[in-house]
C-alpha positions, 0 to 999 in steps of 0.5 A: 954178196952176190952168192948170198943173194943167189942162194936166197933167191933159189931158196925162195923159188923152191919153197912150196907156197900158196899165192893169194890169187889164182894165176892169171887174175887181176886185183885192185888194192886201195891203200892208206897209210903214214910216211916217215921221210928224210933227206940226205946231206941236208944239214941246215946252218943258223949262222954258227949252229949246224942242224942235221935233218930229222925224219918227218911224219906224213901221209900217203894214199893211193892204189895198186893194180896187181897181176898174179903171173905165177903161184909165187910171183905177181907184178904190181903197179900203183899211183900214190900221193906222198908227203915227204921232206924233213924237219929240224930241231928247234934252236936259238941264235944269240948275237950279243944281248939279242937273238932269234928263236927258230921252231917248227922248221921243216921242208915239205915235199909232195910227190905223185909216185908211181911204183912198179914192183915184183912180189914174191910170196914166201909164205901164205899171205907173206910177200917180199917185194922190190922194184922201181919208183918214178915220182913227180914233184907237185909242191916244195915248200920250206916253213919255220917260225922265227921269234925275236929274242929282245933281251938276254939277261945276265942270269940267262933268262930271255925276253921274247918278242913277236913270232913271225911265220915264214913259208917259201915255195921253191919248186923252181930249184927242184928236179921235177922227177925223182927215181927211187928203189922201193923194197918191202914186205907185206902180209895179207889176211882175209883181203886186208894187207899191211904193207911196209916199204923203204925207198932208196932215193937215186936222183937228186932233189935239187936241180943245183950244181954241187948238191947231192941231197936225195929222198929217204922214205919209209911207208906203212899202209893198210889196204884191201884187195878187190879181186877182179 
Protein backbone atom coordinates (compact mmCIF):
# COMPACT_ATOMS: atom_id res chain seq x y z
CA UNK A 1 0.00 0.00 0.00
CA UNK A 2 2.81 2.44 0.84
CA UNK A 3 4.41 1.82 -2.56
CA UNK A 4 1.13 2.62 -4.35
CA UNK A 5 0.65 5.81 -2.33
CA UNK A 6 4.19 6.90 -3.07
CA UNK A 7 3.71 6.25 -6.79
CA UNK A 8 0.51 8.29 -6.83
CA UNK A 9 2.13 11.18 -5.00
CA UNK A 10 5.11 11.12 -7.35
CA UNK A 11 2.84 11.13 -10.40
CA UNK A 12 0.82 14.05 -9.04
CA UNK A 13 3.94 16.03 -8.20
CA UNK A 14 5.26 15.77 -11.77
CA UNK A 15 1.99 16.60 -13.56
CA UNK A 16 1.99 19.90 -15.49
CA UNK A 17 -1.01 21.67 -13.97
CA UNK A 18 -2.12 25.23 -13.38
CA UNK A 19 -3.13 26.54 -9.96
CA UNK A 20 -6.31 28.55 -9.52
CA UNK A 21 -4.43 31.41 -7.81
CA UNK A 22 -1.03 32.97 -8.21
CA UNK A 23 1.70 31.70 -5.92
CA UNK A 24 1.88 33.67 -2.69
CA UNK A 25 -1.72 34.94 -2.79
CA UNK A 26 -4.60 34.54 -0.32
CA UNK A 27 -8.30 33.98 -0.86
CA UNK A 28 -11.46 33.55 1.22
CA UNK A 29 -14.08 30.94 0.27
CA UNK A 30 -17.49 31.07 1.98
CA UNK A 31 -19.34 27.76 1.64
CA UNK A 32 -22.83 26.38 2.20
CA UNK A 33 -23.94 22.80 1.79
CA UNK A 34 -25.41 19.58 3.10
CA UNK A 35 -24.04 16.91 5.40
CA UNK A 36 -24.75 13.19 5.63
CA UNK A 37 -23.73 11.86 9.04
CA UNK A 38 -23.74 8.60 10.94
CA UNK A 39 -22.24 7.16 14.11
CA UNK A 40 -20.31 3.89 14.34
CA UNK A 41 -21.22 1.27 16.95
CA UNK A 42 -24.45 3.07 17.82
CA UNK A 43 -27.01 0.27 17.72
CA UNK A 44 -30.18 1.11 19.64
CA UNK A 45 -32.30 -1.48 21.46
CA UNK A 46 -36.06 -1.27 22.00
CA UNK A 47 -36.39 -4.18 24.42
CA UNK A 48 -36.00 -7.19 22.08
CA UNK A 49 -35.42 -5.28 18.81
CA UNK A 50 -32.02 -3.91 17.82
CA UNK A 51 -31.83 -1.08 15.28
CA UNK A 52 -28.74 -0.08 13.32
CA UNK A 53 -28.07 3.63 12.96
CA UNK A 54 -28.63 5.23 9.56
CA UNK A 55 -27.28 8.31 7.81
CA UNK A 56 -29.00 11.58 8.65
CA UNK A 57 -29.10 14.72 6.48
CA UNK A 58 -28.12 18.09 7.87
CA UNK A 59 -26.61 21.45 7.00
CA UNK A 60 -23.08 22.81 7.01
CA UNK A 61 -21.98 26.43 6.63
CA UNK A 62 -18.68 28.24 7.01
CA UNK A 63 -15.64 29.55 5.20
CA UNK A 64 -12.04 28.68 4.35
CA UNK A 65 -8.96 30.85 4.00
CA UNK A 66 -6.55 29.50 1.38
CA UNK A 67 -2.89 30.33 0.75
CA UNK A 68 -1.34 29.30 -2.58
CA UNK A 69 2.10 28.03 -1.56
CA UNK A 70 3.23 26.67 -4.96
CA UNK A 71 1.70 26.19 -8.39
CA UNK A 72 0.29 22.84 -7.31
CA UNK A 73 -0.06 23.07 -3.54
CA UNK A 74 -2.10 25.29 -1.24
CA UNK A 75 -2.88 25.29 2.47
CA UNK A 76 -6.41 25.87 3.68
CA UNK A 77 -7.94 26.48 7.12
CA UNK A 78 -11.60 27.03 7.89
CA UNK A 79 -14.38 27.29 10.45
CA UNK A 80 -17.71 25.49 9.97
CA UNK A 81 -20.99 24.94 11.75
CA UNK A 82 -21.98 21.32 11.16
CA UNK A 83 -25.10 19.27 11.90
CA UNK A 84 -24.19 15.64 12.63
CA UNK A 85 -25.50 12.54 14.37
CA UNK A 86 -27.65 9.68 13.10
CA UNK A 87 -31.23 8.42 12.82
CA UNK A 88 -33.10 5.17 13.38
CA UNK A 89 -35.92 3.40 11.54
CA UNK A 90 -39.45 3.53 12.91
CA UNK A 91 -40.47 0.48 14.90
CA UNK A 92 -43.13 -0.90 17.22
CA UNK A 93 -42.59 -2.75 20.47
CA UNK A 94 -45.51 -5.05 21.34
CA UNK A 95 -45.97 -6.64 24.75
CA UNK A 96 -49.07 -8.78 24.91
CA UNK A 97 -52.09 -6.81 23.67
CA UNK A 98 -50.49 -3.36 24.02
CA UNK A 99 -47.28 -1.66 23.05
CA UNK A 100 -45.53 1.48 21.87
CA UNK A 101 -44.66 2.77 18.42
CA UNK A 102 -41.44 4.78 17.97
CA UNK A 103 -40.79 7.16 15.08
CA UNK A 104 -38.64 10.16 14.12
CA UNK A 105 -35.87 8.85 16.37
CA UNK A 106 -32.59 10.68 15.83
CA UNK A 107 -29.44 11.84 17.57
CA UNK A 108 -28.67 15.47 16.75
CA UNK A 109 -25.10 16.64 17.29
CA UNK A 110 -23.93 20.17 16.52
CA UNK A 111 -20.23 20.97 16.12
CA UNK A 112 -18.02 23.91 15.27
CA UNK A 113 -15.36 22.28 13.10
CA UNK A 114 -11.94 23.70 12.22
CA UNK A 115 -10.36 21.83 9.28
CA UNK A 116 -6.75 22.36 8.17
CA UNK A 117 -6.15 20.91 4.71
CA UNK A 118 -3.42 20.54 2.12
CA UNK A 119 -4.75 20.91 -1.43
CA UNK A 120 -3.01 19.40 -4.44
CA UNK A 121 -4.17 20.57 -7.87
CA UNK A 122 -4.07 17.58 -10.22
CA UNK A 123 -5.72 19.37 -13.16
CA UNK A 124 -6.91 22.85 -13.97
CA UNK A 125 -9.56 23.58 -11.33
CA UNK A 126 -9.46 20.05 -9.88
CA UNK A 127 -7.89 19.44 -6.48
CA UNK A 128 -7.57 16.58 -4.02
CA UNK A 129 -7.21 17.39 -0.33
CA UNK A 130 -6.49 15.85 3.03
CA UNK A 131 -5.69 17.06 6.51
CA UNK A 132 -6.89 17.15 10.11
CA UNK A 133 -10.06 18.56 11.66
CA UNK A 134 -10.78 19.58 15.24
CA UNK A 135 -14.41 19.85 16.27
CA UNK A 136 -15.96 21.45 19.37
CA UNK A 137 -19.31 20.09 20.52
CA UNK A 138 -22.01 22.74 20.77
CA UNK A 139 -25.08 20.64 21.50
CA UNK A 140 -26.11 16.97 21.77
CA UNK A 141 -29.75 15.88 21.84
CA UNK A 142 -31.78 12.72 21.31
CA UNK A 143 -35.35 13.03 20.00
CA UNK A 144 -38.16 10.60 19.26
CA UNK A 145 -41.95 10.34 19.17
CA UNK A 146 -43.69 7.56 21.14
CA UNK A 147 -47.24 6.53 20.26
CA UNK A 148 -49.21 4.32 22.63
CA UNK A 149 -50.67 1.13 21.11
CA UNK A 150 -53.71 0.61 23.30
CA UNK A 151 -54.98 -2.56 21.66
CA UNK A 152 -53.61 -5.23 19.37
CA UNK A 153 -56.54 -7.05 17.80
CA UNK A 154 -56.68 -10.72 16.81
CA UNK A 155 -56.54 -9.81 13.10
CA UNK A 156 -53.28 -7.90 13.64
CA UNK A 157 -54.80 -4.41 13.44
CA UNK A 158 -53.91 -1.92 16.15
CA UNK A 159 -55.63 0.86 18.02
CA UNK A 160 -53.40 3.85 18.63
CA UNK A 161 -53.53 6.37 21.44
CA UNK A 162 -51.73 9.63 22.07
CA UNK A 163 -48.29 10.52 20.70
CA UNK A 164 -45.72 12.07 23.02
CA UNK A 165 -42.53 13.75 21.84
CA UNK A 166 -39.36 13.31 23.89
CA UNK A 167 -36.14 15.29 23.71
CA UNK A 168 -33.10 14.80 25.94
CA UNK A 169 -29.96 16.92 26.05
CA UNK A 170 -26.87 14.86 26.91
CA UNK A 171 -23.86 17.16 26.47
CA UNK A 172 -22.45 16.06 29.81
CA UNK A 173 -21.98 12.49 28.52
CA UNK A 174 -20.00 13.57 25.43
CA UNK A 175 -16.41 14.51 24.76
CA UNK A 176 -16.15 18.22 24.04
CA UNK A 177 -13.53 17.75 21.29
CA UNK A 178 -13.79 15.55 18.21
CA UNK A 179 -10.80 14.80 15.99
CA UNK A 180 -11.21 13.54 12.43
CA UNK A 181 -9.32 13.14 9.17
CA UNK A 182 -11.00 14.81 6.18
CA UNK A 183 -10.20 13.75 2.64
CA UNK A 184 -11.88 15.22 -0.40
CA UNK A 185 -12.10 16.47 -3.93
CA UNK A 186 -13.07 19.86 -5.33
CA UNK A 187 -13.63 21.44 -8.71
CA UNK A 188 -13.51 25.17 -9.46
CA UNK A 189 -14.93 27.05 -12.44
CA UNK A 190 -15.07 30.86 -12.63
CA UNK A 191 -14.46 31.13 -8.85
CA UNK A 192 -17.39 28.79 -8.04
CA UNK A 193 -16.17 25.72 -6.15
CA UNK A 194 -17.96 22.41 -5.59
CA UNK A 195 -16.30 20.58 -2.72
CA UNK A 196 -16.91 17.05 -1.37
CA UNK A 197 -15.24 15.75 1.80
CA UNK A 198 -15.44 12.59 3.86
CA UNK A 199 -14.43 12.75 7.52
CA UNK A 200 -13.11 9.70 9.39
CA UNK A 201 -13.77 10.20 13.09
CA UNK A 202 -10.77 9.43 15.30
CA UNK A 203 -12.06 10.25 18.77
CA UNK A 204 -15.01 8.83 20.70
CA UNK A 205 -18.23 10.79 20.84
CA UNK A 206 -19.18 9.66 24.35
CA UNK A 207 -17.08 10.22 27.46
CA UNK A 208 -18.15 6.85 28.80
CA UNK A 209 -15.90 3.85 29.49
CA UNK A 210 -16.48 0.95 27.14
CA UNK A 211 -18.01 3.00 24.30
CA UNK A 212 -16.36 3.22 20.88
CA UNK A 213 -18.88 5.34 18.99
CA UNK A 214 -17.29 7.72 16.46
CA UNK A 215 -18.49 10.22 13.88
CA UNK A 216 -18.74 9.53 10.16
CA UNK A 217 -19.47 12.57 8.01
CA UNK A 218 -19.83 13.37 4.32
CA UNK A 219 -20.05 17.06 3.37
CA UNK A 220 -20.90 18.54 -0.03
CA UNK A 221 -20.69 22.32 -0.36
CA UNK A 222 -20.81 25.07 -2.94
CA UNK A 223 -18.50 28.05 -2.40
CA UNK A 224 -17.23 31.17 -4.09
CA UNK A 225 -13.59 32.31 -4.08
CA UNK A 226 -12.85 35.92 -3.20
CA UNK A 227 -9.23 36.68 -4.07
CA UNK A 228 -7.45 39.01 -1.66
